[in-house]
C-alpha positions as CSV (number, residue, x, y, z in Angstrom):
1,M,-5.9,-33.2,2.2
2,R,-7.1,-32.9,5.8
3,T,-4.7,-30.1,6.5
4,V,-5.8,-28.1,3.4
5,I,-9.6,-28.5,4.4
6,R,-8.7,-27.6,8.0
7,T,-6.8,-24.6,6.6
8,I,-9.6,-23.5,4.5
9,K,-12.2,-23.9,7.2
10,D,-10.0,-21.8,9.6
11,M,-9.5,-18.7,7.2
12,D,-11.6,-15.6,8.0
13,K,-14.5,-16.2,5.7
14,I,-15.7,-12.6,5.9
15,L,-12.4,-11.0,5.0
16,L,-11.8,-13.7,2.1
17,T,-15.3,-13.0,0.6
18,V,-15.1,-9.2,0.8
19,S,-11.5,-9.3,-0.6
20,I,-12.6,-11.5,-3.6
21,I,-15.6,-9.2,-4.2
22,L,-13.5,-6.2,-4.3
23,F,-10.8,-7.8,-6.5
24,V,-13.3,-9.1,-9.1
25,F,-15.2,-5.9,-9.3
26,G,-11.8,-4.0,-9.7
27,L,-10.8,-6.6,-12.4
28,F,-13.8,-6.0,-14.5
29,N,-13.9,-2.3,-14.1
30,I,-10.4,-1.9,-15.3
31,V,-11.8,-3.0,-18.8
32,T,-13.7,0.1,-19.1
33,A,-11.6,2.4,-17.0
34,S,-8.5,1.6,-19.3
35,S,-10.2,1.5,-22.6
36,Q,-9.2,4.9,-23.8
37,V,-5.6,4.4,-22.5
38,S,-5.1,1.0,-23.9
39,V,-6.7,1.5,-27.5
40,L,-5.9,5.0,-28.2
41,R,-2.8,6.0,-26.4
42,Y,-0.8,2.8,-26.6
43,N,-2.7,1.2,-29.6
44,Q,-3.2,-2.1,-27.6
45,P,-6.2,-4.5,-27.4
46,L,-9.3,-3.5,-25.3
47,Y,-8.7,-6.2,-22.8
48,N,-4.8,-5.6,-22.5
49,Y,-4.8,-4.4,-18.7
50,F,-7.7,-6.8,-17.8
51,Y,-5.4,-9.9,-18.8
52,K,-2.3,-8.5,-17.2
53,Q,-4.4,-7.8,-13.9
54,L,-5.9,-11.2,-14.3
55,F,-2.5,-12.9,-14.4
56,I,-1.4,-11.0,-11.3
57,L,-4.4,-12.2,-9.5
58,V,-3.9,-15.8,-10.4
59,L,-0.2,-15.4,-9.3
60,G,-1.4,-13.9,-6.1
61,F,-3.6,-17.0,-5.7
62,I,-0.7,-19.2,-6.1
63,L,1.5,-17.2,-3.6
64,T,-1.5,-17.3,-1.1
65,I,-1.5,-21.1,-1.0
66,F,2.3,-21.0,-0.1
67,I,1.8,-18.3,2.5
68,L,-1.0,-20.3,4.2
69,I,1.2,-23.3,4.5
70,F,4.1,-21.8,6.4
71,P,3.5,-20.8,10.0
72,T,4.4,-17.3,11.1
73,K,7.2,-18.6,13.2
74,S,9.0,-19.4,10.0
75,Y,8.9,-15.7,9.2
76,Y,12.0,-15.3,11.4
77,L,13.8,-16.9,8.4
78,F,11.6,-16.3,5.4
79,G,10.3,-12.8,6.3
80,K,13.7,-11.3,7.2
81,A,15.3,-12.9,4.1
82,S,12.6,-11.3,1.9
83,Y,13.2,-7.9,3.5
84,F,16.8,-8.1,2.7
85,V,16.0,-9.2,-1.0
86,I,13.8,-6.2,-1.4
87,A,16.3,-4.0,0.1
88,A,19.0,-5.2,-2.3
89,L,16.6,-4.6,-5.2
90,S,15.8,-1.3,-3.9
91,I,19.5,-0.3,-4.0
92,L,19.6,-1.8,-7.4
93,V,16.8,0.4,-8.7
94,T,18.2,3.5,-7.2
95,F,21.2,3.2,-9.5
96,K,19.8,1.4,-12.5
97,G,16.0,1.7,-12.3
98,E,13.8,2.8,-15.1
99,N,12.2,6.3,-14.9
100,W,8.5,6.6,-15.0
101,S,6.8,10.0,-14.7
102,G,9.8,11.4,-12.9
103,N,10.1,8.4,-10.6
104,Q,13.1,6.0,-10.9
105,N,11.4,3.3,-9.1
106,W,11.0,0.4,-11.5
107,I,13.2,-2.3,-12.8
108,T,12.9,-5.2,-15.3
109,L,13.9,-8.6,-14.3
110,P,14.5,-11.7,-16.5
111,I,11.4,-13.8,-16.9
112,I,9.5,-11.6,-14.2
113,G,9.4,-8.5,-16.1
114,A,8.9,-4.9,-14.6
115,V,8.9,-4.9,-10.9
116,Q,8.5,-2.0,-8.3
117,P,10.3,-3.2,-5.2
118,S,9.2,-0.2,-3.0
119,E,5.7,-1.9,-3.2
120,F,6.7,-5.1,-1.7
121,A,8.8,-3.1,1.0
122,K,5.4,-2.2,2.6
123,P,4.2,-5.8,3.8
124,F,7.8,-7.0,4.6
125,L,8.7,-3.9,6.5
126,I,5.6,-4.7,8.8
127,V,6.7,-8.4,9.2
128,Y,10.3,-7.6,10.1
129,L,9.3,-4.9,12.5
130,S,6.8,-7.1,14.2
131,L,9.3,-9.9,14.5
132,L,11.8,-7.4,16.0
133,F,9.1,-6.1,18.6
134,E,8.4,-9.8,19.6
135,Q,12.1,-10.6,19.7
136,F,13.0,-7.7,21.9
137,Y,9.8,-7.2,23.9
138,R,10.9,-8.1,27.3
139,K,14.1,-6.4,27.1
140,L,12.4,-3.3,25.6
141,R,9.9,-3.1,28.4
142,N,12.8,-3.6,31.1
143,K,13.7,-0.2,32.6
144,D,16.9,-1.4,34.2
145,I,19.0,-2.4,31.1
146,K,20.1,-0.2,28.1
147,H,18.3,-0.6,24.8
148,Y,20.6,1.1,22.5
149,D,21.5,-1.9,20.3
150,M,18.0,-2.9,20.1
151,L,16.6,0.6,19.3
152,G,19.5,1.1,16.8
153,K,18.4,-2.0,15.0
154,I,14.6,-1.1,14.9
155,L,15.5,2.6,13.6
156,L,17.9,1.2,11.0
157,I,15.3,-1.4,9.6
158,G,12.5,1.2,9.8
159,S,14.1,4.1,8.1
160,F,16.1,2.2,5.4
161,F,13.2,2.0,2.8
162,P,12.0,5.6,3.4
163,I,15.5,7.0,2.7
164,V,16.0,4.7,-0.4
165,I,12.6,5.4,-1.9
166,F,13.2,9.2,-1.2
167,T,16.4,8.9,-3.5
168,Q,14.1,7.4,-6.1
169,K,11.8,10.5,-6.1
170,D,8.8,8.2,-5.4
171,Y,7.3,10.7,-2.7
172,G,3.8,9.0,-2.5
173,T,5.4,5.6,-1.7
174,M,7.9,7.2,0.7
175,I,5.1,9.0,2.7
176,I,3.2,5.6,3.1
177,V,6.2,3.6,4.1
178,S,7.4,6.3,6.4
179,L,3.8,6.6,8.0
180,I,3.7,2.7,8.4
181,F,7.0,2.9,10.4
182,F,6.1,5.8,12.4
183,I,2.6,4.4,13.5
184,L,4.2,1.2,14.3
185,F,7.0,3.0,16.2
186,L,4.3,4.7,18.3
187,V,2.4,1.5,19.2
188,S,5.6,-0.6,19.7
189,P,6.9,-2.0,23.2
190,I,9.5,0.8,23.3
191,L,9.4,2.9,26.5
192,K,7.4,6.0,26.3
193,V,10.6,8.1,27.4
194,E,12.7,6.7,24.7
195,K,10.0,7.2,22.1
196,L,10.0,10.9,23.0
197,K,13.7,11.1,22.9
198,I,13.8,9.3,19.3
199,L,11.0,11.6,18.1
200,G,13.1,14.7,19.2
201,L,16.1,13.5,17.5
202,G,14.1,12.6,14.3
203,L,12.5,16.0,14.2
204,G,15.9,17.6,14.7
205,F,17.4,15.5,11.7
206,I,14.5,16.3,9.5
207,L,14.8,20.1,10.2
208,F,18.5,20.0,9.5
209,A,18.0,18.0,6.3
210,V,15.5,20.6,5.0
211,L,17.6,23.4,5.9
212,L,20.6,21.8,4.2
213,L,18.4,21.2,1.0
214,F,17.5,25.1,1.2
215,A,21.0,26.1,1.7
216,S,22.3,24.0,-1.3
217,S,19.4,25.3,-3.6
218,K,18.8,21.8,-4.8
219,N,15.4,21.1,-6.3
220,I,14.1,17.9,-5.1
221,F,10.7,18.3,-6.5
222,S,9.8,18.7,-10.2
223,S,7.4,21.3,-11.6
224,A,4.8,18.6,-11.9
225,Q,5.2,17.5,-8.3
226,K,5.3,21.1,-7.1
227,S,2.2,21.8,-8.6
228,R,0.3,19.0,-6.8
229,F,0.9,20.9,-3.4
230,Q,-1.5,23.4,-4.7
231,F,-4.3,21.0,-4.4
232,Y,-7.0,23.5,-3.3
233,D,-9.5,24.5,-6.0
234,P,-8.1,22.5,-8.9
235,C,-10.3,23.6,-11.5
236,S,-9.2,27.4,-11.3
237,R,-5.7,26.1,-12.2
238,Y,-6.7,23.6,-14.8
239,E,-3.9,24.4,-17.0
240,Q,-1.3,24.6,-14.2
241,G,-1.5,21.0,-12.9
242,G,-5.2,20.9,-11.7
243,Y,-6.5,19.1,-14.7
244,Q,-6.3,15.6,-13.3
245,V,-8.2,16.3,-10.1
246,C,-10.7,18.8,-11.7
247,N,-11.6,16.2,-14.3
248,G,-12.0,13.8,-11.4
249,F,-14.5,16.2,-9.7
250,I,-16.4,16.4,-13.1
251,A,-16.6,12.6,-13.3
252,I,-17.7,12.3,-9.6
253,N,-20.4,14.9,-9.9
254,S,-21.5,13.5,-13.1
255,G,-22.2,10.1,-11.8
256,G,-25.1,11.2,-9.7
257,F,-27.1,8.5,-7.7
258,V,-27.1,5.6,-10.3
259,G,-24.4,6.5,-12.5
260,V,-24.2,7.1,-16.2
261,G,-23.8,3.4,-16.9
262,I,-21.0,1.0,-17.6
263,G,-18.6,1.9,-20.1
264,N,-20.3,5.4,-20.6
265,S,-17.7,7.5,-18.7
266,R,-16.8,10.6,-20.7
267,Q,-14.0,11.7,-18.3
268,K,-11.7,8.8,-18.8
269,S,-10.8,10.4,-22.0
270,Y,-9.4,13.4,-20.1
271,I,-8.1,11.9,-16.8
272,P,-4.5,10.7,-17.4
273,E,-4.5,7.6,-15.0
274,S,-7.9,6.7,-15.2
275,H,-7.2,2.8,-14.5
276,T,-4.6,3.4,-11.7
277,D,-4.7,6.3,-9.1
278,S,-7.9,7.8,-10.4
279,V,-10.0,4.8,-11.0
280,F,-12.4,5.7,-8.2
281,A,-13.6,8.7,-10.3
282,I,-14.5,6.5,-13.1
283,I,-16.3,4.1,-10.9
284,A,-18.2,7.0,-9.3
285,E,-19.1,8.4,-12.8
286,E,-20.3,5.0,-14.2
287,Y,-21.8,3.4,-11.2
288,G,-23.0,6.4,-9.1
289,F,-23.5,7.1,-5.3
290,I,-25.0,3.7,-4.5
291,V,-22.3,1.4,-5.7
292,T,-19.4,3.8,-4.3
293,S,-21.1,3.9,-1.0
294,L,-21.3,0.0,-1.0
295,L,-17.4,0.2,-1.9
296,F,-16.8,2.2,1.2
297,F,-18.8,0.0,3.3
298,L,-16.7,-3.0,2.1
299,Y,-13.6,-1.1,2.9
300,I,-14.8,-0.7,6.4
301,V,-15.6,-4.4,6.6
302,V,-12.0,-5.3,5.6
303,L,-10.5,-2.8,8.0
304,Y,-12.6,-3.9,10.9
305,R,-11.7,-7.5,10.4
306,L,-8.1,-6.9,10.3
307,L,-8.1,-4.7,13.5
308,K,-10.5,-7.1,15.4
309,L,-7.9,-9.9,14.6
310,A,-5.2,-7.6,15.8
311,S,-7.0,-7.4,19.1
312,V,-7.6,-11.1,19.7
313,V,-4.4,-13.0,18.6
314,R,-2.1,-14.1,21.3
315,T,1.3,-13.7,19.8
316,I,3.2,-10.2,19.7
317,R,4.3,-10.7,16.2
318,C,0.8,-11.3,14.9
319,K,-0.7,-8.4,16.8
320,Y,1.8,-6.1,15.4
321,M,1.4,-7.6,11.8
322,S,-2.3,-7.5,11.7
323,F,-2.3,-3.8,13.0
324,G,0.4,-3.0,10.5
325,I,-1.4,-4.4,7.5
326,A,-4.5,-2.5,8.8
327,V,-2.5,0.8,8.8
328,Y,-1.1,-0.1,5.5
329,I,-4.5,-0.6,3.6
330,F,-6.1,2.4,5.3
331,L,-3.2,4.8,4.5
332,H,-3.7,3.8,0.7
333,I,-7.3,4.4,0.9
334,F,-6.9,7.7,2.7
335,I,-4.2,9.1,0.7
336,N,-5.5,8.1,-2.7
337,L,-9.1,9.4,-2.0
338,G,-7.7,12.5,-0.3
339,G,-5.7,13.4,-3.3
340,L,-8.8,12.6,-5.8
341,F,-11.2,14.6,-3.5
342,G,-8.8,17.7,-3.4
343,S,-8.3,17.3,0.3
344,L,-4.7,16.1,0.0
345,P,-1.8,16.4,-2.8
346,L,-2.3,14.0,-5.5
347,T,0.4,11.5,-4.9
348,G,-0.3,8.8,-7.4
349,V,-0.8,6.0,-4.8
350,P,-3.1,3.2,-5.9
351,L,-6.5,2.5,-4.5
352,P,-6.7,-1.0,-2.8
353,F,-8.4,-3.7,-4.8
354,L,-9.7,-1.3,-7.4
355,S,-6.5,0.1,-9.2
356,Y,-4.4,-1.5,-11.9
357,G,-1.0,-2.3,-11.0
358,G,1.1,-5.5,-10.7
359,S,3.4,-4.8,-7.9
360,F,1.0,-3.1,-5.5
361,T,-1.8,-5.8,-6.2
362,L,0.6,-8.7,-5.6
363,S,2.0,-6.8,-2.4
364,L,-1.7,-6.3,-1.3
365,I,-2.4,-10.1,-1.7
366,I,0.6,-11.1,0.1
367,A,-0.5,-8.9,2.9
368,L,-4.0,-10.3,3.1
369,A,-2.6,-13.9,2.7
370,I,-0.4,-13.2,5.8
371,M,-3.6,-12.1,7.6
372,Q,-5.5,-15.4,6.7
373,R,-2.5,-17.2,8.0
374,I,-2.6,-15.3,11.2
375,H,-6.3,-16.2,11.4
376,V,-5.8,-19.8,10.9
377,E,-3.2,-19.9,13.8
378,Y,-5.5,-18.0,16.0
379,K,-8.5,-20.6,15.4
380,N,-6.0,-23.4,16.0
381,E,-4.9,-21.8,19.4
382,K,-8.6,-21.7,20.4
383,I,-9.0,-25.2,19.7
384,K,-6.0,-26.2,21.8
385,L,-7.3,-24.1,24.8
């Protein structure tokens, strides 16, 4: 009992409080955001998505308790094992996965139900890379020895998921996983000269692959995916793929300063994914500028707490895990809102805390639970000193 009380006491209270506020707000907003989809499109009860999301949050709470129990040293066993389990599931999805909106990235497992392994790849890729950086740190910084075996392992672990997810045609998730690996690679303990050589080889490989695809005349993008690259001025291309972003614009502009009122959104009838990747538009319409500004502030608080922890922890693995998870959350916010605001192609990635989605929400909770475990260890280290 004392251990439990001490663990709770040593958690990052600000990060915990803000996370709970965002998750609870997102949960209740899903009721109104999904009402049209649930009742009219799928003939389901009004609270269908609410109860599903609530179940995921409860499951995430249980997982958080387990994650808080195990020290980050144990990740050398559990973290690596989880990576390979997700890798195996990803390969299975590639061959036997279920197609959803042109992406073959889902698989239905007994008892568990529908799962998207690529979402879980994000936190466990961060964990595994962080462990490798710690394991090889001294050797990677030593200029007098060859690093081929270590660099090969890091590149293999980091590039596996982007390649597999590419074959599943889930390009939004592939971009995020690739950027997580790329950014962690840039800040890794690998020597600068070796980074430049690897980046040069990587760029050459990408160019060769692009040329090969053009030469083979193979169409890797569907017509719907191609239309998303024309993200500028979506309302002028309403019938040619711009309808989702255009209706998002209308929703955001309709919200004004205080919003049209909870449940009074008109655009949720026209936005295809009003409770998932376009949920922010419904929030802006119903709650207005004041609430959306507060949400931006809470996002900043979350990212600040993660980066602050990354700057003060003493173990190499915890530094990279903290920084990697901050990058992971930031990329989801940036790419989701960038697509919704017409500044980036609409990729369909969910918005942290607010979008409906079982696999992504559980993945996010796992990442935040790892951060809390890191904070507990940091507080214990300070006591020992």
